[in-house]
N, C-alpha and C positions, 0 to 999 in steps of 0.2 A: 268315741265308741260307746255304745249303750251297755250298761251293766246287765248282763243276761239274766242273772238271778232275780232281778227286780221286774222283769218284763212279763206282762200278761200276753196271752195268745190273742192276736187280732182275729176277729170274726167278721167276715164280709159276705154279703149276698148281692149278686148282680141280678137285676130284674130283666134286663134285655138279654137275648141270646148272644153268646160270645163266640166269635170265630175261633176255631181250634188253634190255628197258627198264632193268633194274638195271645191266647191263654198260655201256650207253651213258652212264647217269648217272655211274657210277664213272669212265669214261674222260674225260668232260667235266671233272670235278673234278681228276683227276690231271694232265691236260694243262695246265690252268691253273697247277697247282703246279709242274710241271716248267718251264714258261715263266718262272715267277717265281723259279726257283732254290731252291724250298723242298722239293722232293721229287726223288728220283732217277728216271732213266729206267726204263721198265718194259716187259717182255715178259710177257704174260699168256696162258696156255694154258688153254682151257676147252672145254666142249661146251654147246650150247644144246638145249633141247627143240625138237622139229620146228617149223619156221617158215620163212616166206619173207621176205626183205628186198628192198626196192626202193631202189636207189641213185638218185643225182641225175639220171641219164640214163634211168631206167626208162620204158618205154612201157606204157601200160595194156593194150594188146593182147597183151603178152607174159605176162600172167597168164592162163593157160589154164583153170585150175581152182583155186580157193582151198581146197585141201585142208587147209591149216594157216593159223594166224594170219599176217597180212601186216603188216609193219612198214615204215614209211617210214624211210629211213636217210640220214644226211648224207654217207655215203661216196660216192666216185665209182663209176661203173658202173651196171649195170642190175639185173635180178632175179637172185637166187641163193637157194639152199636151205641152211639149217643144220639139223643134227639129230644125234642120237646116232651115234657112230661116225665123226664128222667132227671133226678137230682144228681148232678156231678159234684163231687166233693174233693177239691184239691187240697191236700194236707201237706203243709210245709213246716215240718217240726224238726227241731234239733235233737237227734237221738242221744247226743252226748249229755243232754240235760236229764235224760231218763236212763235208758239202757241201750248201748250200742250193739243191739242184737236184732238182725233183720227179721228172723222168724218170730221172735217175741213181739216185735212191732206189728207184724201182720196179724198175729193172734189178738193183739190189743185192738186193732181196727175191726176185726170180726166181732169181738166182744162188744164193741161200741154199737155196731149196727144191730146186733142181736138185742141189746138193751133198748135201742130206739124202736125196733119193731114190737117189742113187748108192750110199749105204751099203747099200741093199737090192738093188743091181744093177738098178735101174730107170733108164732113160735119159729124163730129163725134158728138155724143149726149150722155148725161148722162140720166139715168133713176133713179128716186127716190127709186124704189123698187128693183133695180138690179145694183150691183156695176160693174163698168167697163165702156167701151166706145162702143157705138153702132152706126150702120149705117142703115138708112132706106133702104129697098129693095122693092120698089113698084111693081117690076115685078115678085115677088115670091108669092106663095100661101099664103092667109091670114089664120089666126087662125080660130078655130071652131066657135068662136063668132064674126068673122069678124075683128079681130085685124090685124093691119098692120104688114107686115113682116119686120123683122129687124135682122141684124146679128151683133155679137160681133166681133170687130176688135182688142180690147185690154182688157185683163183680169188683174185684180188687186188683189193681195193677200199679205198682210203685217202682220208683228208682231212688237210690240214695247217692248223694254227691257230698263228699266231705262230711258224711254222717248227718246230712240234712235231707229229709225226704221231699220228693215231689211226685206229681200225679196223685193217684188216690183211689177213690171209690165211685162207682156208679150205682145208685139206688133207684130201682124202678118204682116210681110212684104211680104214674099213669101214662106211660109211653104207648105208642102203637106197637104192640108186640109182633105184628106181622113183619115189621121191618127187620127183625132178627133173622128172618128166613133167607136173607141174602148172604149169610155167613154161617159157618159152624161156630157158634158162640163159645169162646174160650177153648176151642178145639175139641169140644165134647159132643160126640155124635150119637151116643147111646140113646135108644128110643125111649127109655124111661126117664131121661134127664132133659129138662127143657128150661124155659124162662117164664117168670111170672112177675106180677107187680102187685102193689097194694090194691089197686082198683080191680085187678083180675081176681083177687082173693075176696072181693066184696067189701073192702075197706075204702070208702070213698073220701079219703083224706085229701085236704087241700095241700098244695105245696108248702104254704106257710105253716100248716100244722106239722108236716113232716120236718120242716126246718126247726120248729120249736122243740120237737122231740129229740132231734139230733143234738141240739145245743145242750139241752138238759142232761142228756146221757153222756155227752163228751167230757164234761168237766170232771166228774168223779174219776175218770180213767187217765186223762191227759193233763188236767190243770185248768185254772181259771181263765176265762176269756175276757177280753176288753169289750167295751161298748161297741156295738156294731158300727162299722164305717161304711161309706159308700163303696160299691164294687169298683175295683181298680181298672177294669176295662169295660166300657159300655159301647 
């Protein structure tokens, strides 16, 4: 068994798109190993081929058009889209090494993404009634009651098993935003709430630049990472 207190968090990036089922199978096995103390914690950055996932709270009526394969997911939340140009971040961390508090962990994930967006001078914000990271869009139509327009740039859906997290975050760097039209993203249908990306906001960052910002802002919140290893599933 590995001494947990001495382990750095492993940081991996997969260059080739990873099938969703393969990613879930890998996460399931890795989380068990982390909980058993036989593998280090892991942050895994990847892209999926275009697909929809349905979280544990997904409503069938929120799948408007099955343009892509639909996968049931054990994560929290409702429907979301994954595809090229989106950085999916699977976070396998032992909350017993920090604070076994699920809400505090979600807040820490939001704080991480907000800090990474700030590297690109994008102001990400959290909302108490909506999980994820949002960007105000003053040039877009307001809600029916005058609510300010805002778009989600990062969705969060996690699960915890034996206080080890799995699943994680989807950060929109440069996906085809029209692909979200096949679902009600995260169950939010209000007209003043939508989805956006760094490229949609005029920030033409490369995926490698987004990855660098994510790693630099991760460590002050969650701890030091080990030297990058090859992606576990290619």
